[in-house]
C-alpha positions, 0 to 999 in steps of 0.5 A: 483451511487453517493453513489458508487462514494463517497465510492470509493473516500473515499477509495482512500483517505485512500489509499493515506494517507496510501501510504504517511506514511512510513511503511503502504501500500495503498494496505492494505487499498484496501484489507480490503475495498474489492476493491483489486482484482478489482483494480489490474484487472482494472490497468491491462486493460491499455495496447494495449487492450485499443486501440483495445476497442476504435477502436471497440466501441469509448469512451464509450466502452473504458471507460467500458474496463478501468472500469473508473467508478471505477478508476476515483473516486478512483484516485481522492481520492488518489490525494486529500489525497496526497496533503492534508490528507497525510500532516496531517498524516506526521505531526502527524508522526513527532509530535506523532510517537509512537501513530501513529505507534501504530494505524497503527500497529493495522491496518496492523496486523488486515489486516493480519487476513482479508487476511488469511480468504479470502482464500478458505481453508488451505493446508500445502504447503501454508507455502512456499509462506507465508515464501517466502513473509515474507523473501522478505518483510524482505530483500527488505529494505536492498536491496533498497540502491543499487538503488542509485548505478545506478548513473544517477539521472533521471534513479534512480528516474524512477526506484524508481517510478517503485519499489515504485508503485509496493510495493504500490500494495502489502498489507503490503509492504510500497512504502514510506518506500522503498523510505525512505530506498533508501534515496529518500523519502524526495526528492519525497515528496518535489517534490510533495509539490513544484510541481517540474514537472521534478521530478514528470514526471520522477517518474510518468514514473517509476510508469507507467512502474511498474503498467503495469508490476506488475499489470499483474503479480499480476492479473495472480497470483490471477487468476491462484494461488489465495489462494497461492498468498494470503498466499504470501501477508500474508507473506508480511504483517507479514514481514512488522509489525516490521517496525511499532512497536512503541518502537524501537532503530535505530542501523544501518544506512547509509547516502544518497547522500544528507546527509539524514539518511537511516535506515537499522536495528532496535532493537525492545524494550518493552515499559519499555526498550524504556522509560529507553533508550530514557528518554521519556514516552513510552505512553503505554496506548495511543499506545495500545489503538490506536492499538485496534482502528486500528484493530477494524477499519479494522474489521468494514471496512472489514465487510462493504466491505463483506456486500456490495459485497454480495448486489452487487452479489445479484443485478447482479443475479437479473439483469441476471434473468431479462434478 
């Protein structure tokens, strides 16, 4: 039990660190560590059914209904990471952006292979959801500045929370990057750092609504259309990779309400072209090495997750036999 708690805490910490970095999704970490579907189905349990479970069996039944043995250590890891590890990741993004983007590019790219092999087979029509996920991942950032047209600041923050948390549940789609394209990334992160209760509450309310609605949609899709949903997620991952390509040039942007730069379009470069254009080192060897490290980390985490899932299945089968 203690080992399970520690493992879930560390997975939550990984999700929190990933969610803080623009371009990376905590959903990606959840998938490669083997807890994605349990996470979606657990979040879905928060609703009227929770009240019914409490009325029928009290707090113990409620805890089982909400799968708190899974959720509590995971959320603790996310919270601790957002207030500690995430700050280190953000500092590294500013100090060594090429190296960090190279690491996460390798991690996210390898996670695409994990999603691809998670299905039970391939069918030609799976190209449709895959292309749909790819196009949606490409178009979402360009649509995000429209959120600012709502006008009411409180409502903007709530809608941003709803969108960002929904994106965080999807492997490959970064809630942080969508906040960046809304021009609200600095505002939300600053509120978390300074404990601005007003903004945190508004953002949290939006997150609650997003979780309640989107987790139910994802749970239904995974239950009814499992393999085609995985292809949709694979499309999201492939579509998100250009955001993490280390060598790029910003070619189009707009200014947010507070004067911050909102990236809209990039030109993707080869390392040699980047070095000529920027006048700085492309750090090719270091970036490629960290791409490989990120990919290998995904392979190791996924193997461990599959191994652990196999042991849990065997253990559950033995429990059934005993009964």
